[in-house]
C-alpha positions in Angstrom: -20.1 102.5 51.8 -22.2 99.4 51.2 -24.7 98.6 53.9 -23.9 94.9 53.6 -20.5 93.3 53.0 -20.5 90.3 50.7 -18.2 87.4 51.7 -16.3 87.3 48.4 -13.9 84.4 48.4 -14.5 83.6 52.1 -15.3 80.0 52.8 -14.7 80.0 56.6 -18.2 80.0 58.2 -16.9 81.3 61.5 -15.2 84.3 59.9 -18.4 85.2 58.0 -20.6 84.9 61.1 -18.2 86.8 63.5 -17.3 89.6 61.1 -20.7 90.7 60.0 -20.6 89.4 56.4 -23.9 88.8 54.7 -24.9 85.1 55.1 -27.8 83.2 53.5 -28.7 80.5 56.0 -27.9 77.0 54.8 -27.8 75.3 58.2 -30.8 73.1 57.3 -28.1 71.0 55.6 -27.2 69.8 59.2 -30.8 68.8 59.9 -31.0 66.8 56.6 -27.7 65.0 57.1 -28.7 63.9 60.6 -32.1 62.8 59.4 -30.7 60.7 56.6 -27.9 59.3 58.8 -25.8 58.0 55.9 -22.3 56.8 57.0 -20.6 58.4 54.0 -22.3 61.1 51.9 -20.9 62.6 48.7 -22.4 65.8 47.4 -21.6 66.5 43.7 -22.2 70.1 42.7 -20.7 72.5 40.2 -17.8 74.8 41.3 -18.7 78.0 43.1 -22.0 76.7 44.5 -21.0 77.0 48.2 -19.6 73.5 48.8 -16.5 74.7 50.8 -18.6 77.1 52.9 -21.0 74.4 53.8 -18.2 72.0 54.8 -16.8 74.7 57.0 -20.2 75.2 58.6 -20.5 71.5 59.3 -17.0 71.4 60.8 -17.7 74.3 63.2 -21.0 72.7 64.2 -19.7 69.3 65.2 -16.1 70.1 66.3 -15.4 69.0 69.9 -12.6 71.6 70.3 -15.0 74.6 69.8 -18.0 76.3 71.5 -19.9 77.4 68.4 -23.3 78.2 69.9 -22.9 81.9 69.3 -22.1 81.7 65.6 -25.2 79.5 65.0 -27.6 81.6 67.1 -30.4 82.9 65.0 -30.0 80.4 62.3 -32.4 77.6 61.4 -30.4 74.8 63.0 -30.6 76.6 66.4 -34.4 76.0 66.4 -33.7 72.2 66.7 -32.5 72.3 70.3 -32.5 68.5 70.8 -30.2 68.0 67.8 -27.9 70.8 69.0 -27.7 69.3 72.5 -26.8 65.9 71.1 -24.4 66.8 68.3 -23.1 70.4 68.5 -19.4 70.4 69.5 -19.6 66.7 70.6 -17.2 65.0 68.2 -13.6 65.2 67.0 -13.6 66.4 63.4 -11.3 66.6 60.4 -11.8 69.0 57.5 -9.4 68.7 54.6 -9.7 70.3 51.2 -7.9 69.1 48.1 -8.8 72.1 45.8 -5.2 73.4 45.8 -3.8 70.1 44.5 -3.7 71.6 41.0 -0.5 71.1 38.9 0.6 70.4 35.4 2.8 67.5 36.4 2.7 64.6 38.9 5.7 65.6 40.9 4.3 69.0 41.7 0.9 67.6 42.4 2.4 65.2 45.0 4.3 68.2 46.5 1.0 70.1 46.8 -0.6 67.1 48.4 2.1 66.9 50.9 1.6 70.6 51.8 -2.1 70.1 52.3 -1.5 67.2 54.6 1.3 69.0 56.5 -1.1 72.0 57.1 -3.8 69.5 58.3 -1.5 67.6 60.7 -0.1 70.8 62.1 -3.5 71.5 63.6 -3.4 68.3 65.6 0.2 68.5 67.0 -1.3 68.1 70.5 -2.0 64.4 69.7 1.8 63.8 70.0 1.4 64.4 73.7 -0.9 61.5 74.1 0.4 58.8 76.4 -1.1 56.1 74.2 0.6 57.0 70.9 3.4 54.7 69.8 6.7 55.6 68.2 5.8 54.5 64.7 2.8 56.7 64.7 4.9 59.6 66.1 7.5 59.2 63.3 4.8 59.0 60.6 3.0 62.0 62.0 6.2 64.0 62.1 7.1 63.1 58.5 3.7 64.2 57.2 3.8 67.4 59.2 7.4 68.1 57.9 6.3 67.6 54.3 8.6 64.6 54.0 6.2 61.6 53.9 6.7 58.5 51.9 3.9 57.7 49.4 2.7 55.0 51.8 2.4 57.7 54.6 0.2 59.8 52.3 -2.0 56.9 51.6 -2.3 56.2 55.3 -2.6 59.8 56.4 -6.4 60.3 56.9 -6.8 56.8 58.5 -3.9 57.6 60.9 -5.5 60.9 61.9 -8.9 59.4 62.5 -7.3 56.6 64.7 -5.2 59.0 66.7 -8.2 61.3 67.3 -10.4 58.4 68.3 -7.7 57.2 70.8 -7.3 60.7 72.2 -11.0 61.6 72.7 -12.4 58.1 73.0 -15.0 59.2 70.5 -15.5 58.4 66.9 -14.4 61.0 64.4 -16.4 63.0 61.8 -14.5 63.4 58.6 -15.1 66.1 56.0 -13.3 66.0 52.6 -13.8 69.0 50.4 -13.2 69.0 46.6 -12.1 65.4 46.7 -11.9 65.0 42.9 -9.7 68.0 42.0 -6.4 66.0 42.0 -7.9 63.5 39.6 -9.4 66.1 37.4 -6.1 67.9 37.1 -4.3 64.6 36.6 -6.7 63.7 33.7 -6.2 67.1 32.1 -2.4 67.0 32.4 -1.5 63.3 31.8 -0.9 61.8 35.3 -4.4 60.6 36.1 -3.4 57.0 36.8 -0.6 57.9 39.2 -2.5 60.4 41.3 -5.7 58.2 41.3 -3.7 55.3 42.8 -2.7 57.6 45.7 -6.1 59.1 46.3 -7.9 55.8 45.9 -5.8 54.2 48.7 -6.1 57.3 50.9 -9.9 57.5 50.6 -10.4 53.7 50.6 -8.6 53.2 53.9 -10.2 56.2 55.6 -13.8 55.5 54.5 -14.2 51.8 54.0 -14.6 49.7 57.1 -12.9 52.4 59.2 -14.2 51.7 62.7 -12.8 55.1 63.9 -15.3 57.3 62.0 -18.8 58.3 63.0 -19.6 59.6 59.6 -18.0 61.3 56.6 -19.1 63.9 54.1 -17.4 64.6 50.8 -17.9 67.2 48.1 -16.8 67.3 44.5 -17.9 68.1 41.0 -18.3 64.5 39.8 -18.7 61.0 41.2 -15.7 59.1 40.0 -16.8 55.5 39.6 -15.8 52.2 38.0 -12.1 51.3 38.6 -11.5 54.5 40.5 -12.1 55.8 43.9 -15.1 54.2 45.5 -14.7 50.6 44.5 -16.1 48.4 47.3 -17.4 51.3 49.3 -20.9 50.0 50.1 -21.7 52.7 52.7 -21.7 55.6 50.2 -24.7 57.8 49.6 -24.3 60.0 46.5 -26.4 63.1 46.2 -26.1 64.6 42.7 -27.8 67.6 41.1 -30.6 65.2 40.0 -31.6 64.3 43.5 -34.6 66.1 45.1 -33.3 65.9 48.7 -30.7 68.6 49.6 -31.9 70.5 46.5 -31.9 73.9 48.4 -28.7 73.4 50.3 -26.3 74.5 47.5 -27.0 77.6 45.4 -29.5 80.4 46.1 -33.2 79.9 45.6 -35.6 82.5 44.2 -36.8 83.3 47.7 -33.2 83.8 49.0 -32.3 86.0 46.0 -35.3 88.2 46.5 -34.5 88.6 50.2 -30.9 89.5 49.4 -31.9 92.0 46.8 -34.5 93.5 49.1 -31.9 93.9 51.9 -29.4 95.5 49.6 -32.1 97.7 47.9 -31.4 96.2 44.6 -34.8 94.6 43.8 -35.1 96.6 40.6 -32.1 94.6 39.2 -33.8 91.3 39.8 -34.6 90.7 36.1 -30.9 91.1 35.3 -29.8 88.7 38.0 -32.3 86.1 36.6 -31.2 86.5 33.0 -27.5 86.2 33.8 -27.1 84.0 36.9 -30.3 81.9 37.3 -31.4 78.8 35.4 -29.7 75.9 37.2 -32.0 73.0 38.2 -31.0 70.9 41.3 -33.6 68.2 41.8 -36.8 70.1 41.0 -35.5 73.5 42.4 -34.4 76.4 40.3 -31.2 78.0 41.8 -28.8 80.8 41.1 -25.0 80.6 41.2 -23.9 82.1 44.6 -20.5 83.2 43.3 -22.0 85.3 40.5 -24.8 86.8 42.7 -22.5 87.9 45.5 -20.0 89.4 43.1 -22.6 91.3 41.2 -24.4 92.5 44.4 -21.0 93.7 45.7 -20.3 95.6 42.4 -23.8 97.2 42.3 -23.4 98.4 45.9 -20.3 100.3 44.8 -21.6 101.4 41.4 -25.3 101.1 40.7 -24.6 101.4 36.9 -22.2 98.4 36.8 -23.2 96.0 34.0 -23.3 92.3 34.7 -20.1 90.4 34.2 -19.0 86.8 33.6 -17.7 86.0 37.1 -18.1 82.2 37.0 -16.2 81.6 33.8 -13.2 83.6 35.1 -12.6 81.0 37.9 -11.8 78.1 35.5 -10.0 77.4 32.2 -13.2 75.8 30.8 -11.2 72.9 29.4 -14.3 70.7 29.2 -15.9 72.7 26.4 -12.6 72.9 24.6 -12.0 69.1 24.9 -15.5 68.5 23.5 -14.8 70.8 20.5 -11.4 69.1 19.9 -12.8 65.5 20.2 -13.8 63.3 17.3 -17.5 63.7 18.1 -19.4 66.0 15.8 -21.2 68.3 18.2 -21.6 71.4 15.9 -25.4 71.0 15.3 -26.0 70.4 19.0 -23.9 73.4 20.1 -25.7 75.6 17.5 -29.0 74.4 19.0 -27.8 75.3 22.5 -26.5 78.7 21.4 -29.7 79.5 19.7 -31.6 79.0 23.0 -32.8 75.5 22.3 -32.2 72.2 24.1 -30.7 68.8 23.2 -31.7 65.4 24.5 -28.8 63.3 25.8 -28.3 60.2 27.9 -26.5 61.1 31.1 -23.9 58.8 32.9 -23.9 59.8 36.6 -20.8 57.6 37.3 -17.9 59.0 35.3 -14.3 58.1 35.3 -12.1 61.1 34.5 -9.6 59.0 32.7 -12.2 58.0 30.0 -14.0 61.3 29.4 -13.3 61.4 25.7 -14.0 57.6 25.2 -17.7 58.2 24.9 -19.8 61.2 23.8 -22.2 60.4 26.7 -19.4 61.1 29.1 -18.7 64.5 27.7 -22.3 65.5 27.8 -22.5 64.2 31.3 -19.6 66.3 32.5 -21.0 69.4 30.9 -24.3 68.7 32.8 -22.8 67.7 36.2 -20.3 70.6 36.3 -22.8 73.4 35.5 -22.3 74.2 31.9 -25.7 72.7 31.0 -28.8 72.3 33.0 -32.2 70.6 32.8 -35.1 72.1 31.0 -37.4 73.1 33.8 -39.8 70.4 34.8 -38.1 67.7 32.7 -36.4 65.7 35.4 -37.5 62.0 34.9 -39.7 61.2 37.8 -39.3 58.2 40.1 -42.1 56.6 42.0 -39.9 54.8 44.6 -36.3 54.6 45.9 -35.7 51.3 44.1 -32.1 51.3 42.9 -33.2 49.7 39.6 -35.6 52.6 39.0 -32.9 55.1 39.8 -30.6 53.4 37.3 -33.4 53.4 34.8 -33.9 57.2 35.1 -30.4 57.6 33.6 -31.3 55.4 30.6 -33.8 58.1 29.6 -32.6 61.2 27.6 -32.3 64.3 29.6 -33.4 67.6 28.1 -30.4 69.9 28.5 -29.9 73.6 27.8 -27.6 76.5 28.6 -28.7 77.8 32.0 -28.3 81.6 31.5 -26.7 84.4 29.5 -23.4 84.1 31.4 -22.9 80.5 30.3 -24.0 81.3 26.7 -21.3 84.0 26.5 -18.8 81.5 27.8 -19.7 79.0 25.1 -19.6 81.7 22.4 -16.1 82.9 23.6 -14.8 79.3 23.8 -16.1 78.5 20.3 -14.6 81.7 19.0 -11.2 80.8 20.5 -11.4 77.2 19.2 -12.2 78.5 15.7 -9.3 80.9 15.7 -6.9 78.2 16.9 -8.3 75.7 14.3 -7.9 78.3 11.5 -4.4 79.4 12.5 -3.1 75.8 12.4 -4.7 75.3 9.0 -2.7 76.0 5.8 -5.2 78.4 4.1 -2.8 78.8 1.1 -5.7 78.2 -1.3 -7.8 80.8 0.5 -5.2 83.5 0.2 -4.3 82.6 -3.4 -8.0 83.0 -4.3 -8.1 86.3 -2.4 -5.1 87.9 -4.0 -5.9 86.6 -7.5 -9.5 87.8 -7.3 -10.9 84.3 -7.9 -14.4 84.9 -6.4 -15.6 81.4 -7.4 -12.9 79.6 -5.4 -13.1 82.2 -2.6 -16.8 81.6 -2.2 -16.3 77.8 -2.2 -13.5 77.9 0.4 -15.3 80.3 2.7 -18.4 78.1 2.5 -16.3 75.1 3.5 -15.1 76.9 6.6 -18.6 78.1 7.4 -19.9 74.5 7.2 -17.2 73.2 9.6 -17.5 75.9 12.3 -20.2 76.5 15.0 -22.5 79.4 14.7 -23.5 81.8 17.5 -25.1 85.2 17.7 -28.0 83.7 15.7 -26.3 84.3 12.4 -26.4 88.1 12.8 -23.9 90.4 11.1 -21.6 90.5 14.2 -21.2 86.7 13.9 -20.2 86.8 10.2 -17.9 89.7 10.8 -16.1 87.9 13.6 -16.0 84.7 11.5 -14.4 86.4 8.5 -12.0 88.4 10.6 -10.8 85.2 12.3 -10.5 83.4 9.0 -8.3 86.0 7.5 -6.1 86.6 10.6 -2.9 85.1 11.8 -0.8 84.8 8.6 2.7 86.1 8.2 2.9 89.5 6.3 -0.9 89.8 6.6 -2.5 92.7 8.5 -6.3 92.6 9.2 -8.2 95.6 10.3 -11.8 95.6 11.3 -14.1 98.6 11.1 -11.2 100.8 10.2 -11.9 104.5 9.4 -10.9 105.0 5.7 -12.1 107.2 2.9 -15.5 108.6 3.9 -16.5 105.9 6.4 -15.6 102.7 8.1 -14.8 99.6 6.0 -15.9 96.3 7.5 -12.6 94.4 6.9 -9.4 95.5 5.3 -6.7 92.9 4.6 -3.1 94.1 3.7 -0.4 91.9 2.2 2.9 93.7 2.6 4.9 91.3 0.5 2.5 91.6 -2.5 1.7 95.3 -1.8 -2.0 94.3 -2.1 -5.1 95.4 -0.2 -8.4 93.6 -0.1 -11.5 95.5 1.1 -14.5 93.6 2.3 -18.0 95.0 2.8 -20.3 92.4 4.5 -24.1 92.0 4.2 -26.5 89.6 5.8 -29.3 88.3 3.5 -32.8 87.4 4.6 -33.1 85.0 1.7 -30.8 83.0 -0.6 -32.4 84.8 -3.6 -31.3 88.3 -2.4 -27.6 87.4 -1.9 -26.3 88.5 -5.3 -28.2 91.8 -5.1 -26.7 92.5 -1.7 -23.2 91.7 -2.9 -23.6 94.5 -5.5 -25.0 96.8 -2.9 -21.9 96.2 -0.8 -19.6 97.0 -3.7 -21.5 100.2 -4.3 -21.0 101.1 -0.7 -17.2 100.7 -1.1 -17.3 103.0 -4.1 -19.6 105.5 -2.6 -17.5 105.9 0.5 -14.2 105.6 -1.4 -12.7 103.1 1.1 -9.9 102.5 -1.4 -8.7 106.1 -1.4 -5.9 105.8 1.2 -4.2 102.9 -0.8 -2.7 104.7 -3.7 0.5 102.6 -3.8 -1.1 99.2 -3.4 -3.2 97.1 -5.7 -6.7 97.2 -4.3 -9.3 94.4 -4.7 -12.9 95.3 -3.6 -15.1 92.5 -2.4 -18.8 92.4 -1.6 -19.7 89.4 0.5 -23.1 88.3 1.6 -24.1 85.6 4.1 -27.2 83.6 4.5 -27.2 80.9 7.1 -24.2 78.8 6.4 -23.9 80.0 2.8 -21.8 82.9 1.5 -21.4 84.6 -1.9 -18.4 86.7 -2.9 -18.4 89.3 -5.7 -15.6 91.7 -6.7 -15.6 95.1 -8.3 -13.9 95.8 -11.6 -10.3 97.0 -11.1 -9.8 100.7 -10.8 
């Protein structure tokens, strides 16, 4: 049994602390929030970087209905006795998360929103016993709790709850809103962005702008949605993005925290693997690891010390952002190839993004990839500011950011997404000319057509033989009456690619070579053909017409040669 239990998928701070789960202390977030004293703070961080757990921690610290001293004992915040005496369990609090408002259509999204609010209001049913609550508020409260609110009730819901709590306790309310932007992100992806944004804008605007019933509010999300969207007219908002140097250690695991975790779990020998796969994110000037990946891999290693690293982060999302970039009208092939080869690209970043216009501007798409964790800054390249002047902050984003893939996990994600995109692109393409050239043995046209596809795709694997093999297999797959086999055992060895056409009773055998120079391509084609003959790959196909192809790749060039017919 593992000595330490990792809190996989658990975002309730109290549950982690009372049930003995491993916890990396992030309570200094409370100190920093109370030092800055912003009325409304928005933290934007990529998914799976501890936003929900931090919000739960904040809620348990401030909530007037709890006595949370025990679960904070031994943590950094408990060292600040004066702050604990003044703020711990002294204020009515609201914590609501919109991460489950995730639907492919508007009607279901509203239904999910109603459920979130119903569950929230059910926790405050005792407010209905207040002697000061009026009948209209009671009816509205009951409609929301029963999942039968009008749209206007939804828009008014958070403001109503802050007002009722303020009346009940005679104290201002602290409001925590987790994953505030999920409904808009899903609306943008599924065609109901305007409709859901109208509701959320009204809900947030009324509860955050000029709301005399709140003491302060904290929000989390992946992006700051600006312009005509959520925060118009909200002058009391302090936004803390991944470019800000304050709060830089509050989300994600630092090198020091990783080393302590690996030491505690007796896994220090695996530190280079953790760094290669899950490190590389830059928040402010601090290098951080993805907590979700780290905890999952530590858990796996405690159960099986030979467990190889896995792509945990990618499995928690559809990765639509990369796909939308690939499917856009912007030519990003050279930039993506640079990233996949380990290099960096220089791009202007827009910190204020509107989901509804992501594909209107290439800057927006690069900004989303950066803000949501698919790309990160080249270490030490954050443009430096000499003051907090808003004009200087704005000017920082007019400079190009040096962006790269953070780690091996994200590189694999990009490679897989590019591969899927290419297969989908190819299968919707006609490819009649390709197969006509293939079955007629027209190597000149076949070379030209394959070169066109090579030019239009995005390379990965640094042009090694695996890349070309996957490319050609994908190019030849997905046609009716066509069977493609890769590395199939035939004759006296394994042929790289075999393509069968049942209707024509034809078989094409491909042997691939990767050239180190353009001048050697033809020689390698002939070597490939000799390999087919030597290993008699054609031997099992006595009733079909067999065409033998030697194909050589160099960069984004290919050359195809065929053998004389047997």
